[in-house]
C-alpha distance (Angstrom), angle and dihedral (degrees) to the residues before:
residue distance angle dihedral
M1 . . .
G2 3.74 . .
R3 3.79 125.0 .
L4 3.71 94.2 -98.8
G5 3.79 90.0 50.8
Q6 3.74 88.8 49.9
A7 3.85 90.7 51.1
V8 3.80 92.2 51.2
S9 3.85 90.4 46.8
L10 3.85 92.7 50.6
V11 3.86 92.1 49.0
V12 3.88 90.3 49.4
L13 3.88 88.9 48.6
A14 3.79 91.6 49.1
G15 3.86 89.9 52.5
L16 3.80 93.8 43.0
G17 3.89 90.7 47.0
T18 3.77 88.8 52.1
L19 3.67 93.6 49.8
G20 3.81 90.9 44.4
V21 3.82 92.7 57.4
H22 3.88 89.1 47.8
A23 3.80 88.7 53.2
A24 3.77 91.6 48.5
I25 3.83 92.6 48.8
A26 3.83 88.3 47.3
A27 3.77 90.8 52.4
G28 3.75 92.3 51.3
R29 3.72 91.5 50.5
A30 3.74 90.5 48.8
L31 3.76 92.1 54.3
V32 3.70 94.5 45.6
V33 3.77 100.8 43.1
G34 3.85 96.1 32.7
E35 3.75 97.0 -125.4
P36 3.77 132.9 133.3
W37 3.88 114.8 -81.9
A38 3.76 91.6 -122.5
R39 3.85 92.8 55.6
A40 3.77 90.7 44.0
A41 3.94 90.2 51.6
A42 3.70 91.5 51.1
V43 3.69 90.2 53.8
V44 3.77 96.1 45.8
A45 3.84 89.9 48.8
Q46 3.83 86.9 68.1
Q47 3.78 98.8 46.9
P48 3.84 111.3 102.7
L49 3.85 90.2 -155.1
A50 3.72 93.8 53.9
L51 3.84 89.5 46.6
G52 3.74 92.0 51.8
L53 3.87 96.6 47.6
A54 3.82 91.0 44.4
Q55 3.75 91.2 52.5
L56 3.77 92.4 43.8
F57 3.75 90.4 55.9
G58 3.79 99.0 37.3
F59 3.75 97.6 49.3
G60 3.73 94.1 32.5
F61 3.79 89.1 60.1
A62 3.79 93.9 45.0
F63 3.91 89.5 49.7
A64 3.82 93.1 48.8
L65 3.77 91.6 47.4
G66 3.79 91.2 46.4
L67 3.81 90.9 54.5
R68 3.83 87.6 58.1
W69 3.78 97.6 43.5
M70 3.86 94.1 48.4
D71 3.80 95.7 33.3
Q72 3.68 91.2 -133.7
Q73 3.94 141.4 137.4
V74 3.66 126.2 -137.1
E75 3.75 115.8 -148.8
V76 3.88 121.3 -163.1
R77 3.87 100.4 -166.4
S78 3.76 125.6 179.1
V79 3.73 124.0 -97.1
P80 3.80 135.0 -157.6
R81 3.84 118.0 -79.2
S82 3.89 87.8 -116.7
V83 3.74 89.6 59.6
V84 3.92 91.1 47.1
L85 3.87 90.0 52.5
L86 3.86 93.4 44.9
A87 3.86 92.8 48.4
I88 3.76 92.2 49.7
A89 3.87 89.5 48.7
A90 3.71 89.7 49.7
G91 3.82 94.3 50.9
L92 3.86 91.5 48.8
G93 3.66 93.5 54.0
L94 3.76 95.6 40.5
H95 3.91 90.2 61.6
F96 3.97 88.3 73.7
P97 3.76 99.3 58.4
L98 3.92 89.3 39.5
A99 3.79 90.5 52.5
E100 3.90 90.6 50.5
L101 3.76 91.4 50.2
S102 3.87 89.9 50.2
N103 3.77 90.5 46.7
L104 3.82 92.2 50.4
A105 3.74 90.5 51.0
Q106 3.69 93.3 47.8
M107 3.79 92.4 49.3
A108 3.90 91.4 48.7
L109 3.80 95.8 47.3
G110 3.97 95.5 37.0
A111 3.65 87.7 -129.0
E112 3.81 126.7 163.8
P113 3.80 122.9 -122.4
S114 3.72 115.9 -93.3
P115 3.83 111.0 -88.5
L116 3.83 86.0 -121.9
T117 3.74 93.9 57.8
A118 3.79 93.5 75.3
R119 3.73 90.5 49.9
F120 3.71 92.4 48.0
L121 3.78 94.1 48.7
Q122 3.80 96.0 41.2
P123 3.79 112.4 35.3
A124 3.71 114.6 -166.0
S125 3.75 95.4 -136.9
I126 3.72 144.7 -4.0
L127 3.81 89.4 -93.1
D128 3.81 91.5 48.7
G129 3.73 87.5 51.0
A130 3.83 93.2 50.3
V131 3.86 88.7 48.6
I132 3.79 92.0 51.3
L133 3.80 91.0 49.3
L134 3.63 91.9 51.7
A135 3.86 92.4 49.7
V136 3.89 97.7 40.4
V137 3.81 103.1 31.6
V138 3.77 102.8 32.4
I139 3.78 115.0 20.7
A140 3.78 98.7 36.0
P141 3.81 97.1 48.8
I142 3.88 94.5 44.8
T143 3.65 97.3 45.8
E144 3.90 98.1 42.1
E145 3.84 92.6 43.8
L146 3.83 91.9 49.1
L147 3.83 91.0 53.3
F148 3.81 101.7 36.2
R149 3.84 108.0 28.2
G150 3.86 97.5 20.6
L151 3.77 98.3 47.9
L152 3.73 116.5 7.6
V153 3.77 100.8 42.7
P154 3.73 98.8 52.9
E155 3.88 91.8 42.8
L156 3.72 96.4 48.7
H157 3.87 89.7 44.1
R158 3.85 90.1 55.5
T159 3.84 90.8 46.5
Y160 3.77 104.0 37.5
G161 3.72 110.2 8.6
R162 3.85 135.5 -112.5
T163 3.77 101.1 -54.1
V164 3.94 94.9 55.6
A165 3.77 90.3 39.3
V166 3.76 93.5 54.4
L167 3.76 104.5 33.5
G168 3.95 94.8 37.5
T169 3.78 94.7 51.6
A170 3.75 92.2 41.7
L171 3.76 94.6 52.5
L172 3.90 90.7 46.7
F173 3.74 90.3 47.5
G174 3.85 90.0 52.6
L175 3.74 95.2 47.2
V176 3.83 93.5 48.4
H177 3.83 88.3 63.4
G178 3.75 90.2 69.0
H179 3.79 104.3 -167.7
A180 3.87 100.7 105.1
P181 3.89 97.0 -133.4
A182 3.83 89.4 53.0
V183 3.73 95.8 52.7
L184 3.81 98.5 77.2
A185 3.91 92.6 46.3
A186 3.81 92.3 46.9
T187 3.81 90.9 48.4
F188 3.84 92.5 52.5
A189 3.84 87.7 47.7
G190 3.79 88.8 50.7
V191 3.65 92.5 54.9
V192 3.93 91.0 48.7
L193 3.80 93.5 47.9
A194 3.80 94.1 45.2
L195 3.81 93.2 52.1
L196 3.77 89.1 48.0
R197 3.78 91.9 50.6
L198 3.77 92.7 51.9
R199 3.75 94.7 44.2
V200 3.78 98.6 45.8
G201 3.79 98.8 29.2
A202 3.70 94.2 -147.5
L203 3.87 125.3 104.8
L204 3.84 100.4 -152.2
P205 3.80 97.2 72.7
C206 3.88 87.1 54.7
V207 3.73 90.3 52.5
L208 3.87 91.0 47.8
V209 3.70 94.6 49.4
H210 3.84 93.0 48.5
A211 3.81 91.8 47.6
A212 3.79 96.6 46.5
S213 3.87 88.9 48.5
N214 3.85 90.8 52.1
A215 3.77 90.2 46.9
L216 3.72 99.4 52.9
P217 3.81 97.5 91.3
F218 3.84 89.6 52.1
L219 3.83 93.0 47.3
L220 3.87 90.1 49.7
P221 3.84 105.0 34.4
A222 3.75 121.5 -177.6
A223 3.84 89.4 -112.4
L224 3.81 86.1 64.3
V225 3.76 102.3 39.0
T226 3.79 125.9 -12.6
I227 3.81 112.9 -131.0
P228 3.89 111.7 -179.8
G229 3.78 110.9 -132.0
V230 3.81 93.0 14.0
N231 3.85 110.3 63.2
T232 3.93 98.8 4.4
L233 3.68 130.9 86.0
G234 3.73 118.9 -110.4
A235 3.81 131.1 40.2
A236 3.76 115.6 -66.8
H237 3.68 135.8 149.3
V238 3.80 114.8 -95.4
P239 3.88 107.0 -115.6
L240 3.66 109.4 -98.4
P241 3.90 97.0 -122.2
W242 3.84 88.0 56.0
L243 3.78 92.9 43.5
L244 3.81 95.0 50.4
G245 3.69 93.6 39.2
G246 3.86 93.0 51.4
S247 3.80 92.3 46.2
A248 3.77 90.9 47.7
L249 3.73 91.2 51.7
T250 3.77 92.1 49.6
V251 3.76 91.9 51.4
A252 3.67 94.2 46.5
A253 3.86 93.1 46.3
M254 3.82 93.0 46.0
F255 3.81 91.2 50.3
G256 3.73 87.4 51.8
L257 3.76 90.3 50.6
L258 3.60 91.4 54.4
R259 3.85 93.3 48.9
A260 3.79 92.1 44.6
T261 3.90 94.7 52.4
P262 3.71 129.9 55.2
E263 3.69 115.3 -119.9
E264 3.83 111.5 -105.0
T265 3.69 137.9 -166.8
L266 3.85 117.5 -129.3
């Protein structure tokens, strides 16, 4: 099996592992509560803690297996404080164009928002919000970046070159998100993150960009400022000032990242 086939297999295993843990948690709930497995599975699918634990196991297993298959080590080294701040700024700004891409896809497909979206945007309690932050802003960015930008991008770059490494991992990253409207936005994000990884050489900025982008709706909740298409339910175009401002912030921060870090060859 070539490296590209291994990459596809690892992403499939990550998804299957995640679904497997979901199924196991649902089976446990069905036994304890005494309800049909299908009902238990529907409830578990909307539990942020279950989502985080399932992804931690599924992606962690795929990452560990990939290290063995590809005989590679992934180093997460520290970066200067200026790089940390620039990566966070880039991620915050990136959320706006990503939200617009997702909204456009949702409108074109006539799709409903993911059932988890309402839970993420409207946590039931402080504890619920903390668990959501753990799953979406900590576990998801770390596990996904370790697998995609930590392991797959450098390996595919060495084997096939930049184009396959960037487009191949971006497409896999988009598809693994499952929900159709999210695929386009995740694929675009995958291109940005892969290019950043190849140019900077360090993985931590990618994790920070990813985490900051996921955190934006929590940092700007609708109770503080309503931004259609960003922190509200339903598909709506992101207001142009927010879209342009976020995009400009991302471009400026990315430019700053490139200037603040020496170009490295993976």
